[in-house]
Structure formats: C-alpha cells, structure tokens
mmCIF file of the N, C-alpha and C atoms, coordinates in Angstrom:
data_MODEL
# 
_entry.id   MODEL 
# 
loop_
_atom_site.group_PDB 
_atom_site.id 
_atom_site.type_symbol 
_atom_site.label_atom_id 
_atom_site.label_alt_id 
_atom_site.label_comp_id 
_atom_site.label_asym_id 
_atom_site.label_entity_id 
_atom_site.label_seq_id 
_atom_site.pdbx_PDB_ins_code 
_atom_site.Cartn_x 
_atom_site.Cartn_y 
_atom_site.Cartn_z 
_atom_site.occupancy 
_atom_site.B_iso_or_equiv 
_atom_site.pdbx_formal_charge 
_atom_site.auth_seq_id 
_atom_site.auth_comp_id 
_atom_site.auth_asym_id 
_atom_site.auth_atom_id 
_atom_site.pdbx_PDB_model_num 
ATOM 1   N N  . MET A 1 1  ? -29.638 48.700 -98.922 1.00 0.00 ? 1  MET A N  1 
ATOM 2   C CA . MET A 1 1  ? -28.247 49.063 -99.089 1.00 0.00 ? 1  MET A CA 1 
ATOM 3   C C  . MET A 1 1  ? -27.908 50.317 -98.276 1.00 0.00 ? 1  MET A C  1 
ATOM 4   N N  . ASN A 1 2  ? -28.824 51.203 -98.143 1.00 0.00 ? 2  ASN A N  1 
ATOM 5   C CA . ASN A 1 2  ? -28.584 52.421 -97.390 1.00 0.00 ? 2  ASN A CA 1 
ATOM 6   C C  . ASN A 1 2  ? -28.289 52.094 -95.930 1.00 0.00 ? 2  ASN A C  1 
ATOM 7   N N  . ASN A 1 3  ? -28.958 51.072 -95.409 1.00 0.00 ? 3  ASN A N  1 
ATOM 8   C CA . ASN A 1 3  ? -28.743 50.669 -94.028 1.00 0.00 ? 3  ASN A CA 1 
ATOM 9   C C  . ASN A 1 3  ? -27.305 50.164 -93.832 1.00 0.00 ? 3  ASN A C  1 
ATOM 10  N N  . ARG A 1 4  ? -26.790 49.431 -94.792 1.00 0.00 ? 4  ARG A N  1 
ATOM 11  C CA . ARG A 1 4  ? -25.415 48.912 -94.732 1.00 0.00 ? 4  ARG A CA 1 
ATOM 12  C C  . ARG A 1 4  ? -24.412 50.060 -94.761 1.00 0.00 ? 4  ARG A C  1 
ATOM 13  N N  . SER A 1 5  ? -24.673 51.049 -95.571 1.00 0.00 ? 5  SER A N  1 
ATOM 14  C CA . SER A 1 5  ? -23.797 52.215 -95.670 1.00 0.00 ? 5  SER A CA 1 
ATOM 15  C C  . SER A 1 5  ? -23.770 52.982 -94.344 1.00 0.00 ? 5  SER A C  1 
ATOM 16  N N  . GLU A 1 6  ? -24.913 53.142 -93.723 1.00 0.00 ? 6  GLU A N  1 
ATOM 17  C CA . GLU A 1 6  ? -24.980 53.836 -92.430 1.00 0.00 ? 6  GLU A CA 1 
ATOM 18  C C  . GLU A 1 6  ? -24.228 53.049 -91.370 1.00 0.00 ? 6  GLU A C  1 
ATOM 19  N N  . SER A 1 7  ? -24.339 51.735 -91.407 1.00 0.00 ? 7  SER A N  1 
ATOM 20  C CA . SER A 1 7  ? -23.634 50.879 -90.453 1.00 0.00 ? 7  SER A CA 1 
ATOM 21  C C  . SER A 1 7  ? -22.123 51.022 -90.613 1.00 0.00 ? 7  SER A C  1 
ATOM 22  N N  . THR A 1 8  ? -21.654 51.035 -91.839 1.00 0.00 ? 8  THR A N  1 
ATOM 23  C CA . THR A 1 8  ? -20.225 51.192 -92.111 1.00 0.00 ? 8  THR A CA 1 
ATOM 24  C C  . THR A 1 8  ? -19.741 52.563 -91.657 1.00 0.00 ? 8  THR A C  1 
ATOM 25  N N  . ASP A 1 9  ? -20.527 53.597 -91.929 1.00 0.00 ? 9  ASP A N  1 
ATOM 26  C CA . ASP A 1 9  ? -20.170 54.954 -91.494 1.00 0.00 ? 9  ASP A CA 1 
ATOM 27  C C  . ASP A 1 9  ? -20.105 55.034 -89.970 1.00 0.00 ? 9  ASP A C  1 
ATOM 28  N N  . THR A 1 10 ? -21.059 54.388 -89.304 1.00 0.00 ? 10 THR A N  1 
ATOM 29  C CA . THR A 1 10 ? -21.090 54.401 -87.841 1.00 0.00 ? 10 THR A CA 1 
ATOM 30  C C  . THR A 1 10 ? -19.878 53.679 -87.269 1.00 0.00 ? 10 THR A C  1 
ATOM 31  N N  . GLU A 1 11 ? -19.533 52.532 -87.840 1.00 0.00 ? 11 GLU A N  1 
ATOM 32  C CA . GLU A 1 11 ? -18.365 51.779 -87.367 1.00 0.00 ? 11 GLU A CA 1 
ATOM 33  C C  . GLU A 1 11 ? -17.084 52.574 -87.562 1.00 0.00 ? 11 GLU A C  1 
ATOM 34  N N  . ALA A 1 12 ? -16.963 53.247 -88.683 1.00 0.00 ? 12 ALA A N  1 
ATOM 35  C CA . ALA A 1 12 ? -15.775 54.062 -88.943 1.00 0.00 ? 12 ALA A CA 1 
ATOM 36  C C  . ALA A 1 12 ? -15.691 55.219 -87.950 1.00 0.00 ? 12 ALA A C  1 
ATOM 37  N N  . ARG A 1 13 ? -16.824 55.817 -87.668 1.00 0.00 ? 13 ARG A N  1 
ATOM 38  C CA . ARG A 1 13 ? -16.862 56.940 -86.714 1.00 0.00 ? 13 ARG A CA 1 
ATOM 39  C C  . ARG A 1 13 ? -16.497 56.467 -85.308 1.00 0.00 ? 13 ARG A C  1 
ATOM 40  N N  . VAL A 1 14 ? -16.978 55.281 -84.926 1.00 0.00 ? 14 VAL A N  1 
ATOM 41  C CA . VAL A 1 14 ? -16.656 54.729 -83.606 1.00 0.00 ? 14 VAL A CA 1 
ATOM 42  C C  . VAL A 1 14 ? -15.159 54.462 -83.499 1.00 0.00 ? 14 VAL A C  1 
ATOM 43  N N  . ARG A 1 15 ? -14.555 53.881 -84.540 1.00 0.00 ? 15 ARG A N  1 
ATOM 44  C CA . ARG A 1 15 ? -13.105 53.629 -84.528 1.00 0.00 ? 15 ARG A CA 1 
ATOM 45  C C  . ARG A 1 15 ? -12.329 54.940 -84.413 1.00 0.00 ? 15 ARG A C  1 
ATOM 46  N N  . GLU A 1 16 ? -12.778 55.957 -85.134 1.00 0.00 ? 16 GLU A N  1 
ATOM 47  C CA . GLU A 1 16 ? -12.110 57.265 -85.074 1.00 0.00 ? 16 GLU A CA 1 
ATOM 48  C C  . GLU A 1 16 ? -12.202 57.857 -83.669 1.00 0.00 ? 16 GLU A C  1 
ATOM 49  N N  . LEU A 1 17 ? -13.365 57.762 -83.066 1.00 0.00 ? 17 LEU A N  1 
ATOM 50  C CA . LEU A 1 17 ? -13.542 58.284 -81.715 1.00 0.00 ? 17 LEU A CA 1 
ATOM 51  C C  . LEU A 1 17 ? -12.717 57.502 -80.701 1.00 0.00 ? 17 LEU A C  1 
ATOM 52  N N  . GLN A 1 18 ? -12.605 56.187 -80.872 1.00 0.00 ? 18 GLN A N  1 
ATOM 53  C CA . GLN A 1 18 ? -11.775 55.381 -79.976 1.00 0.00 ? 18 GLN A CA 1 
ATOM 54  C C  . GLN A 1 18 ? -10.311 55.796 -80.058 1.00 0.00 ? 18 GLN A C  1 
ATOM 55  N N  . MET A 1 19 ? -9.835  56.078 -81.251 1.00 0.00 ? 19 MET A N  1 
ATOM 56  C CA . MET A 1 19 ? -8.449  56.536 -81.408 1.00 0.00 ? 19 MET A CA 1 
ATOM 57  C C  . MET A 1 19 ? -8.255  57.895 -80.734 1.00 0.00 ? 19 MET A C  1 
ATOM 58  N N  . GLN A 1 20 ? -9.234  58.784 -80.872 1.00 0.00 ? 20 GLN A N  1 
ATOM 59  C CA . GLN A 1 20 ? -9.140  60.088 -80.231 1.00 0.00 ? 20 GLN A CA 1 
ATOM 60  C C  . GLN A 1 20 ? -9.130  59.961 -78.714 1.00 0.00 ? 20 GLN A C  1 
ATOM 61  N N  . VAL A 1 21 ? -9.951  59.058 -78.183 1.00 0.00 ? 21 VAL A N  1 
ATOM 62  C CA . VAL A 1 21 ? -9.981  58.832 -76.737 1.00 0.00 ? 21 VAL A CA 1 
ATOM 63  C C  . VAL A 1 21 ? -8.624  58.328 -76.251 1.00 0.00 ? 21 VAL A C  1 
ATOM 64  N N  . GLU A 1 22 ? -8.025  57.391 -76.974 1.00 0.00 ? 22 GLU A N  1 
ATOM 65  C CA . GLU A 1 22 ? -6.713  56.875 -76.585 1.00 0.00 ? 22 GLU A CA 1 
ATOM 66  C C  . GLU A 1 22 ? -5.656  57.982 -76.613 1.00 0.00 ? 22 GLU A C  1 
ATOM 67  N N  . ASP A 1 23 ? -5.689  58.821 -77.638 1.00 0.00 ? 23 ASP A N  1 
ATOM 68  C CA . ASP A 1 23 ? -4.744  59.945 -77.724 1.00 0.00 ? 23 ASP A CA 1 
ATOM 69  C C  . ASP A 1 23 ? -4.937  60.910 -76.560 1.00 0.00 ? 23 ASP A C  1 
ATOM 70  N N  . LEU A 1 24 ? -6.185  61.193 -76.226 1.00 0.00 ? 24 LEU A N  1 
ATOM 71  C CA . LEU A 1 24 ? -6.468  62.111 -75.127 1.00 0.00 ? 24 LEU A CA 1 
ATOM 72  C C  . LEU A 1 24 ? -6.067  61.519 -73.779 1.00 0.00 ? 24 LEU A C  1 
ATOM 73  N N  . LYS A 1 25 ? -6.239  60.217 -73.597 1.00 0.00 ? 25 LYS A N  1 
ATOM 74  C CA . LYS A 1 25 ? -5.791  59.565 -72.362 1.00 0.00 ? 25 LYS A CA 1 
ATOM 75  C C  . LYS A 1 25 ? -4.293  59.723 -72.195 1.00 0.00 ? 25 LYS A C  1 
ATOM 76  N N  . GLU A 1 26 ? -3.567  59.506 -73.289 1.00 0.00 ? 26 GLU A N  1 
ATOM 77  C CA . GLU A 1 26 ? -2.106  59.643 -73.242 1.00 0.00 ? 26 GLU A CA 1 
ATOM 78  C C  . GLU A 1 26 ? -1.704  61.082 -72.905 1.00 0.00 ? 26 GLU A C  1 
ATOM 79  N N  . LEU A 1 27 ? -2.394  62.044 -73.511 1.00 0.00 ? 27 LEU A N  1 
ATOM 80  C CA . LEU A 1 27 ? -2.103  63.451 -73.240 1.00 0.00 ? 27 LEU A CA 1 
ATOM 81  C C  . LEU A 1 27 ? -2.389  63.804 -71.787 1.00 0.00 ? 27 LEU A C  1 
ATOM 82  N N  . VAL A 1 28 ? -3.511  63.356 -71.265 1.00 0.00 ? 28 VAL A N  1 
ATOM 83  C CA . VAL A 1 28 ? -3.864  63.639 -69.869 1.00 0.00 ? 28 VAL A CA 1 
ATOM 84  C C  . VAL A 1 28 ? -2.833  63.036 -68.934 1.00 0.00 ? 28 VAL A C  1 
ATOM 85  N N  . ASN A 1 29 ? -2.414  61.801 -69.178 1.00 0.00 ? 29 ASN A N  1 
ATOM 86  C CA . ASN A 1 29 ? -1.402  61.177 -68.326 1.00 0.00 ? 29 ASN A CA 1 
ATOM 87  C C  . ASN A 1 29 ? -0.083  61.944 -68.374 1.00 0.00 ? 29 ASN A C  1 
ATOM 88  N N  . THR A 1 30 ? 0.291   62.410 -69.549 1.00 0.00 ? 30 THR A N  1 
ATOM 89  C CA . THR A 1 30 ? 1.517   63.201 -69.677 1.00 0.00 ? 30 THR A CA 1 
ATOM 90  C C  . THR A 1 30 ? 1.398   64.510 -68.906 1.00 0.00 ? 30 THR A C  1 
ATOM 91  N N  . LEU A 1 31 ? 0.276   65.186 -69.058 1.00 0.00 ? 31 LEU A N  1 
ATOM 92  C CA . LEU A 1 31 ? 0.079   66.454 -68.356 1.00 0.00 ? 31 LEU A CA 1 
ATOM 93  C C  . LEU A 1 31 ? 0.061   66.258 -66.845 1.00 0.00 ? 31 LEU A C  1 
ATOM 94  N N  . LEU A 1 32 ? -0.587  65.195 -66.376 1.00 0.00 ? 32 LEU A N  1 
ATOM 95  C CA . LEU A 1 32 ? -0.598  64.926 -64.943 1.00 0.00 ? 32 LEU A CA 1 
ATOM 96  C C  . LEU A 1 32 ? 0.797   64.635 -64.422 1.00 0.00 ? 32 LEU A C  1 
ATOM 97  N N  . SER A 1 33 ? 1.597   63.949 -65.200 1.00 0.00 ? 33 SER A N  1 
ATOM 98  C CA . SER A 1 33 ? 2.977   63.674 -64.796 1.00 0.00 ? 33 SER A CA 1 
ATOM 99  C C  . SER A 1 33 ? 3.763   64.968 -64.675 1.00 0.00 ? 33 SER A C  1 
ATOM 100 N N  . VAL A 1 34 ? 3.582   65.864 -65.614 1.00 0.00 ? 34 VAL A N  1 
ATOM 101 C CA . VAL A 1 34 ? 4.297   67.143 -65.585 1.00 0.00 ? 34 VAL A CA 1 
ATOM 102 C C  . VAL A 1 34 ? 3.834   67.984 -64.411 1.00 0.00 ? 34 VAL A C  1 
ATOM 103 N N  . ILE A 1 35 ? 2.536   68.025 -64.170 1.00 0.00 ? 35 ILE A N  1 
ATOM 104 C CA . ILE A 1 35 ? 1.993   68.832 -63.079 1.00 0.00 ? 35 ILE A CA 1 
ATOM 105 C C  . ILE A 1 35 ? 2.459   68.311 -61.729 1.00 0.00 ? 35 ILE A C  1 
ATOM 106 N N  . CYS A 1 36 ? 2.498   66.990 -61.570 1.00 0.00 ? 36 CYS A N  1 
ATOM 107 C CA . CYS A 1 36 ? 2.837   66.396 -60.276 1.00 0.00 ? 36 CYS A CA 1 
ATOM 108 C C  . CYS A 1 36 ? 4.334   66.331 -60.014 1.00 0.00 ? 36 CYS A C  1 
ATOM 109 N N  . GLU A 1 37 ? 5.145   66.566 -61.021 1.00 0.00 ? 37 GLU A N  1 
ATOM 110 C CA . GLU A 1 37 ? 6.594   66.475 -60.845 1.00 0.00 ? 37 GLU A CA 1 
ATOM 111 C C  . GLU A 1 37 ? 7.089   67.622 -59.979 1.00 0.00 ? 37 GLU A C  1 
ATOM 112 N N  . GLU A 1 38 ? 7.972   67.301 -59.071 1.00 0.00 ? 38 GLU A N  1 
ATOM 113 C CA . GLU A 1 38 ? 8.554   68.318 -58.197 1.00 0.00 ? 38 GLU A CA 1 
ATOM 114 C C  . GLU A 1 38 ? 9.452   69.248 -59.008 1.00 0.00 ? 38 GLU A C  1 
ATOM 115 N N  . PRO A 1 39 ? 9.469   70.545 -58.691 1.00 0.00 ? 39 PRO A N  1 
ATOM 116 C CA . PRO A 1 39 ? 10.277  71.492 -59.462 1.00 0.00 ? 39 PRO A CA 1 
ATOM 117 C C  . PRO A 1 39 ? 11.778  71.227 -59.362 1.00 0.00 ? 39 PRO A C  1 
ATOM 118 N N  . ASP A 1 40 ? 12.224  70.583 -58.274 1.00 0.00 ? 40 ASP A N  1 
ATOM 119 C CA . ASP A 1 40 ? 13.649  70.311 -58.129 1.00 0.00 ? 40 ASP A CA 1 
ATOM 120 C C  . ASP A 1 40 ? 14.024  68.937 -58.676 1.00 0.00 ? 40 ASP A C  1 
ATOM 121 N N  . GLY A 1 41 ? 13.078  68.226 -59.248 1.00 0.00 ? 41 GLY A N  1 
ATOM 122 C CA . GLY A 1 41 ? 13.345  66.929 -59.829 1.00 0.00 ? 41 GLY A CA 1 
ATOM 123 C C  . GLY A 1 41 ? 13.259  65.782 -58.844 1.00 0.00 ? 41 GLY A C  1 
ATOM 124 N N  . VAL A 1 42 ? 13.044  66.086 -57.558 1.00 0.00 ? 42 VAL A N  1 
ATOM 125 C CA . VAL A 1 42 ? 12.929  65.061 -56.537 1.00 0.00 ? 42 VAL A CA 1 
ATOM 126 C C  . VAL A 1 42 ? 11.456  64.815 -56.286 1.00 0.00 ? 42 VAL A C  1 
ATOM 127 N N  . SER A 1 43 ? 11.012  63.585 -56.404 1.00 0.00 ? 43 SER A N  1 
ATOM 128 C CA . SER A 1 43 ? 9.590   63.300 -56.252 1.00 0.00 ? 43 SER A CA 1 
ATOM 129 C C  . SER A 1 43 ? 9.264   62.722 -54.884 1.00 0.00 ? 43 SER A C  1 
ATOM 130 N N  . SER A 1 44 ? 9.960   63.183 -53.857 1.00 0.00 ? 44 SER A N  1 
ATOM 131 C CA . SER A 1 44 ? 9.740   62.664 -52.513 1.00 0.00 ? 44 SER A CA 1 
ATOM 132 C C  . SER A 1 44 ? 8.599   63.397 -51.809 1.00 0.00 ? 44 SER A C  1 
ATOM 133 N N  . GLY A 1 45 ? 8.223   64.555 -52.322 1.00 0.00 ? 45 GLY A N  1 
ATOM 134 C CA . GLY A 1 45 ? 7.199   65.350 -51.669 1.00 0.00 ? 45 GLY A CA 1 
ATOM 135 C C  . GLY A 1 45 ? 7.774   66.312 -50.646 1.00 0.00 ? 45 GLY A C  1 
ATOM 136 N N  . ALA A 1 46 ? 9.072   66.246 -50.441 1.00 0.00 ? 46 ALA A N  1 
ATOM 137 C CA . ALA A 1 46 ? 9.725   67.114 -49.468 1.00 0.00 ? 46 ALA A CA 1 
ATOM 138 C C  . ALA A 1 46 ? 10.159  68.421 -50.124 1.00 0.00 ? 46 ALA A C  1 
ATOM 139 N N  . VAL A 1 47 ? 10.368  69.415 -49.296 1.00 0.00 ? 47 VAL A N  1 
ATOM 140 C CA . VAL A 1 47 ? 10.886  70.693 -49.797 1.00 0.00 ? 47 VAL A CA 1 
ATOM 141 C C  . VAL A 1 47 ? 12.345  70.490 -50.182 1.00 0.00 ? 47 VAL A C  1 
ATOM 142 N N  . PRO A 1 48 ? 12.930  71.391 -50.959 1.00 0.00 ? 48 PRO A N  1 
ATOM 143 C CA . PRO A 1 48 ? 14.340  71.233 -51.327 1.00 0.00 ? 48 PRO A CA 1 
ATOM 144 C C  . PRO A 1 48 ? 15.218  71.056 -50.095 1.00 0.00 ? 48 PRO A C  1 
ATOM 145 N N  . SER A 1 49 ? 16.092  70.069 -50.156 1.00 0.00 ? 49 SER A N  1 
ATOM 146 C CA . SER A 1 49 ? 16.955  69.787 -49.013 1.00 0.00 ? 49 SER A CA 1 
ATOM 147 C C  . SER A 1 49 ? 18.228  70.616 -49.105 1.00 0.00 ? 49 SER A C  1 
ATOM 148 N N  . TYR A 1 50 ? 19.106  70.389 -48.158 1.00 0.00 ? 50 TYR A N  1 
ATOM 149 C CA . TYR A 1 50 ? 20.365  71.120 -48.099 1.00 0.00 ? 50 TYR A CA 1 
ATOM 150 C C  . TYR A 1 50 ? 21.129  70.967 -49.410 1.00 0.00 ? 50 TYR A C  1 
ATOM 151 N N  . GLY A 1 51 ? 21.597  72.065 -49.935 1.00 0.00 ? 51 GLY A N  1 
ATOM 152 C CA . GLY A 1 51 ? 22.386  72.043 -51.151 1.00 0.00 ? 51 GLY A CA 1 
ATOM 153 C C  . GLY A 1 51 ? 21.566  72.277 -52.422 1.00 0.00 ? 51 GLY A C  1 
ATOM 154 N N  . GLN A 1 52 ? 20.256  72.296 -52.296 1.00 0.00 ? 52 GLN A N  1 
ATOM 155 C CA . GLN A 1 52 ? 19.421  72.553 -53.448 1.00 0.00 ? 52 GLN A CA 1 
ATOM 156 C C  . GLN A 1 52 ? 18.860  73.974 -53.354 1.00 0.00 ? 52 GLN A C  1 
ATOM 157 N N  . PRO A 1 53 ? 19.135  74.809 -54.331 1.00 0.00 ? 53 PRO A N  1 
ATOM 158 C CA . PRO A 1 53 ? 18.678  76.197 -54.244 1.00 0.00 ? 53 PRO A CA 1 
ATOM 159 C C  . PRO A 1 53 ? 17.164  76.298 -54.415 1.00 0.00 ? 53 PRO A C  1 
ATOM 160 N N  . LYS A 1 54 ? 16.605  77.345 -53.836 1.00 0.00 ? 54 LYS A N  1 
ATOM 161 C CA . LYS A 1 54 ? 15.180  77.619 -54.040 1.00 0.00 ? 54 LYS A CA 1 
ATOM 162 C C  . LYS A 1 54 ? 15.000  78.064 -55.474 1.00 0.00 ? 54 LYS A C  1 
ATOM 163 N N  . MET A 1 55 ? 13.945  77.581 -56.114 1.00 0.00 ? 55 MET A N  1 
ATOM 164 C CA . MET A 1 55 ? 13.742  77.849 -57.534 1.00 0.00 ? 55 MET A CA 1 
ATOM 165 C C  . MET A 1 55 ? 12.632  78.881 -57.776 1.00 0.00 ? 55 MET A C  1 
ATOM 166 N N  . ASN A 1 56 ? 12.061  79.430 -56.712 1.00 0.00 ? 56 ASN A N  1 
ATOM 167 C CA . ASN A 1 56 ? 10.974  80.402 -56.819 1.00 0.00 ? 56 ASN A CA 1 
ATOM 168 C C  . ASN A 1 56 ? 9.755   79.817 -57.538 1.00 0.00 ? 56 ASN A C  1 
ATOM 169 N N  . TYR A 1 57 ? 9.448   78.572 -57.215 1.00 0.00 ? 57 TYR A N  1 
ATOM 170 C CA . TYR A 1 57 ? 8.256   77.934 -57.776 1.00 0.00 ? 57 TYR A CA 1 
ATOM 171 C C  . TYR A 1 57 ? 7.106   78.086 -56.782 1.00 0.00 ? 57 TYR A C  1 
ATOM 172 N N  . CYS A 1 58 ? 5.945   78.278 -57.316 1.00 0.00 ? 58 CYS A N  1 
ATOM 173 C CA . CYS A 1 58 ? 4.744   78.324 -56.482 1.00 0.00 ? 58 CYS A CA 1 
ATOM 174 C C  . CYS A 1 58 ? 3.754   77.343 -57.085 1.00 0.00 ? 58 CYS A C  1 
ATOM 175 N N  . MET A 1 59 ? 3.400   76.301 -56.352 1.00 0.00 ? 59 MET A N  1 
ATOM 176 C CA . MET A 1 59 ? 2.497   75.285 -56.887 1.00 0.00 ? 59 MET A CA 1 
ATOM 177 C C  . MET A 1 59 ? 1.212   75.265 -56.089 1.00 0.00 ? 59 MET A C  1 
# 
C-alpha cells in the first residue's frame, strides 16, 4: 500500500509541476512581447518617423 501512496504523490507532484511550467511559459512569452515591443508602438524595427517625438528610450 505504501508503494501506491508514493505513486499517487508522485503523479500529483508531476501535475503540479506541469501547471507551473505552463504558467511560466505564458509569463516568459508575455515578458518577451513587452521587451520586444517598440517604444513608439510601431513594430517595424525602424526609428521613429516624421511626426513621432523622441521618447528618450534606450534599449
């Protein structure tokens, strides 16, 4: 019976770790999106064009 209890505990721990991994993946993707986003809101990779003020960002 002790072996069955250990198996159940291990399965529960694996499920918990899988949920944590999924949460961390989502967080990493969100952080990467924020880091890669252009400060002027334009994701073209270009510097601010005519009519867009400099925002004093340093990346």
